[in-house]
N, C-alpha and C positions, 0 to 999 in steps of 0.2 A: 649444539647448533649445527645446522647443515653447512657443509663446506662450500658455501657459495661466494665467499670472499677469500682471495688468496693472501699470502703474507705481504704482497706489495700494497695492500689496502690498509695496512696497519691493524691494530687491535680493535676488534668490534666491541670490547668491554674494557674500560679504563682500569678495571680491577686486575686485568691480566698484564699490566705494564710490568717491566722488569724492575724499574725503580719509580717510586712515587715522588717525583719532583715537578715543579712548574715547567721546566724545560722539556722533560719527557712528555708531560701532558700536552703541551702546546705542539710539540713535534708530531704526536699521534693525531691530534685534532686537525692540524694543517694538512698532513698526509692524506687523511680520509677526505677532507674537503676537496683537495685537488683531484682525487679519484672519483668525485661525485658521490661519496658516501657522507651524506650530511647528518646521519643519525648515528649515535654511539651510546652504549649503555654505561651506566655506573650501577652495577647490580640491577635493580629494578627501576632506577631513575633513567629517563631518556634525555640525552643532550642533543639539541637540534640547532643547526646552524642555518640561517636563512640564506638560500642560494641566489635570491633575486633573479630567478629565471625558472622557466617551466622545465621540470624533469620528468622522465617516464617512470615515476615511482608509484603512481596512483591509478585507480580505475578498477573495473570488475575483476580483471585477472589477478591483480595484486591483492585484492580483498579475498579472493578465493584461496590464495596461497597462505594467508595468515589466519583464515577462519578456522577456529577449533584447535589451533596449535598452541603449544606452551610458549612462554615468553622467549626461551632460548633456542627454540627449534628453527627459527628463521633469523635472517640478519635484522639488526635494529631497525625499527620503523614505528611510525605513529600508529599504524594498524595493529602492531603487536601489543602496544600499551592499551589501546581501545579494546582489543580482544581479551586481554588479561582482566581489565576492569569488568567487562561484560560477563566473562566466565566466572569471575569471583562472585559477582552479584547473583548470577543464575545458579551456580553450583552450591554456594553456601548461604544463599538468601540473605546476604549482607549488603547494606548500603555502601557504595563506593563513590569515590570522587576522583577527578583528574584535574590537578592544579597545574595550570600553564602559566609560567612566570618568565620574566625577562624584560629588558628595557624596550622602549618604544622603537618599533621597526625591526624587532627580532623575529617576527613571524608568528606571534601568538594567535592572532585572529585566523590566519590561514590554517594553523594547526587545529584550532577548534572546529573549523569547517570540515576538515578531513575526518576528524573523529566523528562528527555528526553523520557524515556520509557513510562511514563504515557501519555505525550502529543502525542506520536506516537500511543498509544493504543486507545485513545478516539477520534481520528480524522479520517475522511474519511470513513464513513460507506458505501459509494457507491463503494469503492474499485477502484477509478480511478487510472490508471496506472501512470500518472504524479505525483500525490500526493504520491503514494507508493514509487516512485523513490526518491522523496525528503526526505521522512521519512527514507528510507534505507541509504541515504547519511548522514543524520543527525546522525543516530545511529552508522554507521560504522566509521564516522570521529573521534569519540572519541577514538576508538582503535588505529587509525593511529597516532593521535596527542600524545597519551600516549607513543607510541613507540619512537617518535622523541623528545618529550619534557619532559618526566618524567625520573626520576632516583631514585636509592636507596640512602637514606640519613640515618643518625643516628636516625632521628625522624620518618621516614616513609619509607617503602620499595617501595612505588610507589608515590614518592613526585613529584608534578608538579613544574618543574623548569621554568615555564613561566606562565604568566597570560592569561586567556582566557575569552573573552566575546562573546557570541553567540546571534545574533539576529535571530529569527524565524519569517518569514513573513507568514501571514494568509490572505486568501481571505474573502469575506463577509459571506461565509458559515462557516468559522472557520476551513477550511482545510489548512494545510501548503503548501505553493506554492514556498518556497525558504528560503534562510537563508544566513547569513554572519558571519564569524568568525574574531574577532580582537584578535591578540596576542600581549602580552606586555612583554618586557625585558626578552628574553631568556637568561638563565645563561650560556652563551657560554664559559665562563672561565672554566666550568666543563669539557669541551673537553680536556683541557690540564692536569689538575690535580684535585684530589679530596682529601677530608679529610680522615683520617684513619677510616675505617669502612664504607666508602661510595663507590659508583660506578659511572661510566660514564653513559651516556644516554643508555636506554634499546636497542636502535637500533643497537649499536655496538655488544653487546653480542648476540642478536638474529641473527645477520648476521653470526657471527663466529660459534656459537653453533647450529644454526638451519638450515644453508644452506646445500645443498647436496655437496658431495665431488667434483663432477664435477664443480659446480659453484665456490667452493673455489679454485680449480686449475686455473680456468679462471681468478680469481681475485688475484692470487698469494698469497693467505692467508693460514694460518694454523689454526686449530680449537682451539688452546690454547690461551686464551686472555692474558696470562702472557707474551707472546712473543712480545707484543706491548706496547710501553711506555704509550700510552693514556688509555689503559685498564688494565695495570698491577696492579694498586692499587686495583681494584675491582675484580680481577680474582678469588681470593679465596672466594668471596661472590656470585659468579654466582650461579644461580639456577640450578636445574638438567637439563641435556642436553635435556631430553625429553620435559621438560616444555618450554625451550627456543625454541625448534623446533616447538612445537605446537603454541607458541606465534608468531613465525616467519611466520608460515603458515597462522595464523589468520590475521596478518597484511597484508600479500600479497593478501589474498582473499578479505579483506576489501578494499584495493586499487583497486582491479579489479572491485568490485561492485560500488565503487565511480565513476570510469571512467578512471583510469590511464591505459594507454596503456602498453603492455608488454615491448615496447622500453623504456618508461619512468621509469617503475619499474627497468629495467636493469640499466638505467643511475643512479638511486638512489643508487643501490647496488655498482656500480663502484665508485661513489663519496665517499661513506662511506669507501670503501676499500682504496681509495686514501688518505683519511685523516689518516687512520691507518698507511699506509706506510710513509706518510709525518712525522708523529710523531717519526718514527724510524731513520730518517735522522739525522746524527750528523756531525759536522764540525771539522776540524783540521787545525791548522796553518801550512803553508808550506813556504819554502824559495823562491818559485817562486814569481814573481811580474809582471805578465803580465797584459795587459789591460783587457783581457777577464775575468780572474779569480782572479786577485789580488793576495793576499798571503793566500788564503783560498781554501780548498778542501773538498770534501765529502768523508767520510770514506767508505761508501758502495754505489758505483754508480749504482748498480743494482736496488736500491730503487728508484733512479731517473728515471730509465727506467720504472719501474712499475707505478710511478706517471704519467709519460708522456703518457704511454699507456692507463691508466684508465681515464685520463682527455682528451684524444684525442688531445694532444698538442705536438709540436716538443720537442724532448728531449733536444736539445741544448738551447732552450729558457727557459725550466724549470730550467736547471742548472744555466743559467745566472741570472734568477730572484732570485734564492736561494743564489748566491754568491755575487751579486752586485745589484746596483740600478742605474737607469738613472735619471738625474736631469737636468732641463732646467735652464740655467743661465739667468741673466738679459737681455742679448742680444739675447735671444732665441737660444742660443747654447746648444746643448745636450751633457752632460758630463756623463760618466759612472764612478761610484764611488764604489770601492770594499768594502765589509763588513768585519768587524772583526767577530770573532767567536760569540761573544755576540750579535752583531747586526744581524747576520744571524739567530741565534736561535730565536731572537725576531721576525724577519720577518717570519720565518717558523711558529712559534706559532700564529702570527697574521693572517697568511694565513689560517691555520687550523681552527681557530675560525671563521673567516669570511666566509669560504666555508660552514661550518656547519650551520652558521646563515642564509646564503643565501639559503641553501638547505631547512631548516625549513620554511623560509618565502615562498619559492616556493611551498612547499607542502600545506601550508595554502592557498596561492593564487589559487592553482590548485583546491582545495576543494571548495573554494568560487566561482570559475568559473563554477563549476558543479551545485552548489546550488543556484546561482542567479536566481531570478524569470524570467521565459521565456515568452516573448510576452505579458507582462502585460501593459495595457494602463489604467491609472487611470480614464480617461474620459469614457472608456467602461466598465471596470471591477470594478470600485470603488477604494477607497483608501485602501491600505493594512494596516492591523494592525500588531503590533509587540509584541512578548514576548521576552525579553532579559534574558539570564541566565549568571550570572557572577560567574566564578570559578577562583579565583585568589589566589596567594600564601599568606599564612598566616604570621603572625608576627614571626620573626626569631631572636633568640639569640644564637650565637655559641661562643665557647671559643675565636675564632678570627673572628671578623666581618669586612668584607671588603666592597667595593663599592656596590656589589650586595645586601648585607643585608641592606645597607643604603637605596637603592632605594626601596627594598621590604617593609621595615618598613615605609618609606615615603608614599608608596601606601596605606598601612593600615591606616596611619594617615588621608589621604584624605577620605578614605571610612568611617572611624569612624566619621570624621567631617560631612560627608553627612548623616550618621545615626543620629547624634546628631541633625542636622538641620531638618531632615524630621520627626524623631520620637519624639524627646524631645522638641526642641526649637519651631518648628512649631506647636506642640501640645499646648504648653502654649500660643503662640501668637494667635492661632485660638480661644481659649477660651476667651482671652481678647478681641479679635475683635468681637466675637459674644455676648459679654456681659454676659458670664457665670462666676459666682463667684466660685473660687476654691482655694485650698491651693497651693502656689508656691513650686516647688521642686528644690532643688539645684542640679546642675550637673556639671561635669567637661567638660569645653569647650576647646578642643585641637586646637583651631584656632591659638593660639600663637606658637604651635609647628610647624604647617604647615607653618606659616609665617617665622619661623626661617629657614626653608629649602628652600622655594621658593620665598622669598622676593626679589624684584629687587634690584640689586647693592650690597646689604649687606647680602642676604641669602647665605646659604652654597653652593647651586648650582651655584649662580651667582659668588661667590668668586672662586669656582672651575673652571668655564668657563674662568674667567679672568686669572687664573694661566695657563690654557692650551693655551691661545692665546698670552700670553706675551712672547716676544723674550728673549732669554737668558736662563741660567741654573736655571730654576725654579724647585725646588724639592718639594717633599711631605712635608718635614719639614717646608719650607717657607710657603706653603699653610696652614699648621696648625697654624703657627704663625699669619698669617693674620686673621684666624678665631678667635683666641684668642683676637686679637685687636678689632675686630668688636663686639664680643658677650661676652666680659668679664663680663658684668652686666646682661646677660640674665638669667632668673631663671631656664631655662631648658637646659642650656649648661654649660659644665665645661671641664677642661683638667688638666693634671698634672701640667702644668705651672700655671694655675689659682688656683689650690688646691694642693700645694706641699706635704701636709701630706697624701694624698690619694695614697697609694702605690700599689693599684690595677691597676693603669695606669702607663705607661712609659713616660718619658720625650721625647718630640719631635716625638712621634708616635701615641698616643691615645688621643681621645676626647670622651666625653660622652654626650648623649642626654637623657633627662628624658621624655620618650615616655608615652603615655597614658597607654601602656601595661607594662611599667616598664623601668628601666634604661638599656641602651645598650651602651657598650664601643666599639668604632670603631677604627680600625687601618688604618691610612692614607696611609700606604704603598701600592702603586699601584693605588691610587685614580686618579692621573693625567693621567697615561697611559691608564687606563680603561675608563676614561671619554673621553680622546682624541680619543681612538679607531681608531688609524691610521693604514692604510694598504697602502703599497707602490703601486703606480699606475701601476708598472710593472706587478704585479699579476693580477690586474683588466684587463689590456690589454691582458695578456696571456690567461686568462680564457674566455674572450669575443671572442677571435679568435679560440676557440676550435671548432672542427668539430662535437662535440656532441651538437645537438640543445638544449637539456634540460639544459646542463651546460651553454651554450652560453646565454640562456634566463635569467639566474640568474645574469648576469653581464652587464646590459645595459650601466652602466657608464664607461665600459672599452673601448667604442668606441671613447672617447676623445683622442685627440693627446697630446703628452707630452708637447708640446709648448703652448697649450691652457691655458689661464688664467681662473681659475675657482674660484667661491666664496667659502670661507672657509665653509666646511660642519658643520652642527650643531653637537654639542657634544652628547654623549650618555645620559648624565644627562638631557640636555635640551630636547632632543627628548622624553625621558621618562616623564619628567614633562609635556610637551605639551600633550602627549597622556593621562596622568592622568587627566589633566584639562578637555580635551574633553570627557573622560569617565564619569567623575562626572557630567558634563553638560548633557550628554546623559541620565544618570540614573535619574537626577533630573527632566527631562522632562517627565518621565514616572511615572505611579503609582507603588510604590515599594512594594515588599513583601520580608521579611527578613528571612533568616535561619542562626542562630548563632550556629556554630559547636564547641563542646568542646572535648578536648582530655582528657580521664579519667586518664591516667598514662603515664609515659615516656617510659615504657618497652614494650608497645603495647601488654599487657596481657589481655585476655578476662576476663570479670566478676570481674574486680578490679578497684575501683575508689579511686584515691589518693585525699583525701579531700583538702589538702594544695595546690596541683597543680591546682585543679579545682577552688578553691576559688580565686586563682590569676587570672584565665581566666574570671571568673564571674565579678571580679572587673574591669579589663581593658576593657571588652566588654560592660560595662555599663548596665548590665542586671538588677541590683538592682534599679538603677535610672529609668529604663524603667518600672519596676513594680510599683514604687512609682507614676510615672506619670499616669499610667493606673488606679491605685487605687484612686488617687486624682481626676482624671478626669472621663471620660466616655469611655466605651468599644467601642462604635460605634457612628457615627454621619452621618446623611444623610440630604441633602437639602429637604425641604418640598415637592416640586413637585415630586422628585424621590421617596420619601417615600410613597406619595399618589399613585403614579403610580404602586407601587408594592403591597401595602396592602389595597387599597381602596375597594376591593371586600369584605373585612371582616366586613364592617360597612354599615348599611342601609342608613346612611346619606351621604355617599360618593360614593355609587355605583349607576349607572355607572359614574355619575359626580355630584359633590357637588354643592349646591346652597348657600353656606355660603359666608361670606364676603371676606375671604382670604384662601389660602392654609394652613396657620398656624392655623386658626380657625377650618378648616376641620380636620387637624391632631389631634387637641385637642379633637374634638368630637369622633374621631376614638379610641383614647387611653382611653377616658372616658368610652366608651362602653365596652372595654376589661378590665377596672379596672387597667390600667398600668400607670396612670398619676403620681403616686408617685415615679416612677423609671426613670423619664426623666426630662430633662431641655429644655426649649425653648429658642433658640438663635434668633438672628435677622433674619437669613436666613436658619438655620439648626436646626434639632432636635437632641439632644444629649441623648443617651441611656446609662444608667449606667451599667447594668449587662447583660451578654450574655443570661440569662434565658428569658429576655423580647423579645429578637430577636427570640429565639426558639419558644416562645409562638405565636408570630405573624406569623412565618414561618409555624408552624403547622396548624394554622387557615387558612392560605392561601393554604396550601397543600390540606386541606379537601375540599376547595371550587373550586379549579382549575378543578378537574374532572367534577363538576356540570356545570361550565361555559363552559368547552370544549364540554360537551354534548349538551348544549344549542346552541352553535355556530354550532356544527355538525348537530343538528336537523334543524336549519334554512338553513344551506347550502345544506343539503341533500334535503330539501323541494324545494329549488330553483332549484337544479339539476333535481329533479323529474319532476317539472312543465316544465322546459325547455325541458326535454326529451319527456314529454307527448305532448307538442306542436309540437315537431319535428316529433313524430310518427303519430300524426293526419295529418300533412301535407304529410308525406310519404304515409299513407293509402289513402288519397284523390288522390294523384298523381297515386298511383297504381290502384285505382278503375277506374279512367278515362282512364288510359292507357289500362287496361284490356278490357274496353268497346270498345276502339278503335281497339284493336287487334281482338276482336270477330267480330265486324262489317267488318273489312277488310277481315277476313278469310271467312265469309259468302258470301261477295261480290265476292271473288275469286272463291269460289265453284260454285256460280251461273254462273259466266262467263265461267268457264271451262266446265260445264256440260250442256250448252245450246244445244249442238249437240248430246247429249246422246240418243235421241229418233230416230236418223237416222239409218235405217237398212243398212247392215245386222249385223254390229258389236255391235250396241247399247252401245257405250261407253267402249268397252273392253280395248282399248289402252290408255284411259285417265289416267293421273297420279294425284293421290290425293295430294294436297299440305300439307306440315307438319302443323299440327294445333298447337295453343297455348296449354299449359299444361291443362288449365281449360276446353278446348273443346275436349280433347282426348277421353273421354267416349262418348261424343256426336258424334264424327266422327266415332268411332268404330260402333256405332249403325247405323249411316247413311250408312256406308260401307256394313253392313249386309243387310239392306233394299235394297240397290242398287243391290246387288248380287241376292236377291230374285226376284226383279223386272225384272232384265235382264234375269234371268232364265225363268220367266213367259213369257217374250216377245219371247224367243226362242222356248219354249215348245208349245205355243198356235198355232204355225204354222205347227206343226207335225201332219200328218194324224192319225186318231184313230187306224188304223190297225197297225201302227208302235209303238204304245205306250207300248205294252207288251214287245217288243224288247228293247225299251229305258229303261223301268223299270228294265229289267234284266241286262242291261249293267251298270246302276247306282248301282244296288245291287252288281254286280261283282266288280266294282271300290271301293265300300265301304268295301267289304270283303277282297279284295287283298291289299288295301291301298298302291298301287304303289310298291308292292313287286316284281312284274314281269314287265319287260319293255314292252313286247309284249304279250298281251293276247287276241288279235282278236277283239278289240273294233272298228276298222276302217272298218270292213266288215259287211255285213248282216248276221244275224244268222238264219240259216234254221231250226235248232233244230232237226228235224226228218230226219237224213241223210240216214238212212237205206231204207226209202221209196222213196228217191230221185233217179231217173234214172241216174242222172249225177254222183252221188257219189257211187251208188250201181247198175250199169247197168244190172248185170247178175242175181241178186237175189232180186230185189226190189219187184217183184210180189209175190215170196214165202214169203217175210217178210210181205207183205200186208195181205196175207191169215192168217199167224200166228197172226198178230195183231188183225184181226177180231175175231179169236177164243178166244184170251185172253180178249178182251173187253166183249164178251158175257159171258165168264166165271167169270171174276173178276169185271166187271162193272165199269172200270175206265172211266174218262171223256175225258181227253186230254193226248197227248203224250208230255212230257216235253223235252225229249232229247233221241236220239238214235244214235249209232255209232258203227263201228267195233273197237274192242279193242284187245289188247294182254294181256292175263292174266299171272301173275307171282305168283307161289305158294311159300310155305315156303322152298321147296327143290330146288328153283331156276329153276323150269321147266316152260317153256313158252308154251302157247296154244292160238290159235286164237279163239276169242269169240266175242259176240256182246253184247252191253249194251243198255238196254231199261229202261228209267225212265219215269214213268207215275205219275199221281197225286195221286196214291195209292200205287204203288209197284215199287221196283227196281228189274229188271230181268237180270239174266245172261243167255244168249242164246248161242246155239252152231250152228254157220252158216253152218257147214258141214252136218248137219242133219236137214235141213229145219227149222232152227232157233228153235230147240227144247229147251224148258225151262229147264235149268240145276239148277237154283236156283232163288227163288222169296223171296224177303225181303220186308216186309211191310215198307212203307215210314216213318211211325211214329216211327220205331225203329232205323232209321238212325240218328246217333248223330252228324255227321260231316264228313268233308273230309279234306285231307291234300294234298298240292301240294308243289313243290319245287320252288325256285326263279330263276331257269335257264330257258333255252329254251326247255327243254324236255316236254313230254306229260304225265308224270307219275302222277297218281291220286290214293290216298288211301281213300276208303270209309269205314267209321267206323259205325258199327251196334251194338246196345246194345244186349248183350247175344250171339252174333255170331262172327265168324271170320271176320276180316277185308278183304275187297276186294281190291286187288292191281292190277290195270290195266294200260295199256299204250294206249292212243288213237292213231290210225294210219289208213292207207289206206284212207287218206283224199284227196280231190280234191279241189284245187291244192295240190300237195304233200307238206308235212311239214306245212300244215295250222294249226294254233294254235287254238285248241278247248277247252283248259282247262278253259280259262276265260268264255267261253260260258256255260260249264257245271256248273261252280261255280255260275255264274249269274243267270241261270235258277233256280237252286236249291234254292239259297238265295232269289230270288224274290218270288218263290212259298211259301217258309217258311214265309216270311214277310207278304204275302197276307193272 
């Protein structure tokens, strides 16, 4: 165990006490309680003391500290027991159970809540929706069951008035997949009356104080609980209205999450309201004596109307069931018999109790229907494992103890007997069976008390059943006399008749049983009526014929006709005994974990421990005997194969598998290597470990080696995965290589096939479509396409005469310069260049221009005329003049046609930096010269008209510059 608790906090395990005496036990318990350590171990049994205050011991951080840990690795806690039960279930695929016991107010219900929260927190890391739904239902069901099954008592403000055992089903991964709730002996007599200082069930006060005004009007209720007979006793003890309202909303929301429909929730509220109205119905004797109503009447018939409306039954039938009963005679003749006022009150009370009991059982069955595992097939999904959580009423001793306390204390006797058998008796028997020598421990065996209650023919329940089934006026006093006759010599039974000097009991009323928890005096008044638990068949048929489907489903036995002969139903005591026997058998078949709850004081005050009161609980819970057994014996025991399976990696002689003669010899070698052989004993089939420290040492050694083993396994598996991936990649690359070769060959063959006719003139493959290449051949095809274009250009150019080459070069230069900026630039016609010398273009002045051209050639010595044409000059003042443009290989001349082409301006060609044209159809050209003004001209007077010569000027100039 981690050293999180210092010596000032006492011993975390009672087994480690120096001396096993009551004084030492109580001193350690009190010291730990004062230090806020409310949990202490006795071996694997957890002792819990109710602190009556909120402590910072719970929540996600605490859950994380205990998750996956061994029982003794952390300080004692509820989470440690829940984790141990969960790990035992998951690791060994064994059903486990957690038995929570203790008297009323010791904190059993809160302990079960924390256990449920832990299980819900550590399961389902994958967040599957179905598992989350089951967990929500498991958690929310506690809230609903507390509302309908818990009440305020003098010992506890939230006392469970029923027993609850919950099975949680887990799949092979350890995720909850369903559950089932078993309820035991609801204290339905609390519906009718309560002791001073106690309340009815929470559901009634939550309905009255927490409902909206509109709902109360629909239910014909008022908010004050003192107005109703069934809640008048606890009206002054009600919590604040805001608290009741928040509880009511929480229960309603929980029912919605679980799966109750709005109609079903409404039916539940109507049934609760009907019970309250039913309790206010009173009867009065009348002088009438009719067949329908006898001599009895209802004081307030409006209450009958309310009950009929809320139960969806005819008003006349409700009134008839309250005032009379129908009986089938021996000849199957139906007779209606009127009630007296006392009989009507008894029938009314029996109906109220039965309706509430059926409502509670229906709520439990409805929750079970939602939690049942869905679509589970053991052949496909594997066997489900189970964790059971038992939260059942504790031992009760009141000033007046009736039939309910008798059943509750009998239940605790059965559970104590199971505890003795599993923890004490089986412990000793196992040591003897394994051949381990140890000191025997004396313990109190309460089997004789259990036999006193449930023995066939002579037990208290058997005598009570006989009294209920005997015809004639059998009274509770006669029942008591029969008990005195049968058990006058029993050491655990007495009565005033058998012990006349004991004035704490009354003649003809009380008997006393010496329970393991102390002496309890029971009053037999009402034993026979409560055990018989009879309800007239009229009410069953009435409620079965209700138009409310929820209420109708609660009364399936109401479909029997009055003339049908039915078997006598089992009594309440027999039913409870059978359920207790089944419960004990169910718990005995599982691996048990125990939580023993202790109530520190009777006043429910925080931070106060009444030593006398706790000493009594320690004595009757058998905790001291448990400590003695653990100290005389061994803290843990494991079969040799299981021990080796868990710890064999810590020894070189047992890892990975031993070669010794037996598992026992291998375990001996392992313990000898660790030096722990002095703290163990070797049985025939099991190893017994005396102290928890030995287990901690082994666990720590195992924890250090687990990461190394995991890394080894991971390394081997990762190598396997890498080799498998490498082989797969090699195969993939081989396939890819051959596939690429195939695609390359296919593409080259397709190119060869398509371009066979490319040499045919005059197109030379111009219209051929290149097939899309594979990605790997894309650069190759781009190069081939460029070569093809050059080859095709060569084929076209070599057929052109040499005289036309200059013109072709000029057009190519123009195309490169213009870059398709002009749609029409004269490329489809022949370029004459010197249009001023042409008689076609300049018929009137071609001769004058020829003379001027001769003079300029002699003067400037140019070689060729690149371009000449008439233009219209535009100056900066937007004035236009007709001029002529002459472009030679040395100069650019602006001529005046009107004066025999006189030179107006001569610009050396090497100073011309460029020219600008527009992208439209106009003939505007701007010639740029370095250091001089730009020349803006518009080519015109062309033949044919509007002939485009801009492209020719650009091409000639560009070709000359490139040359």
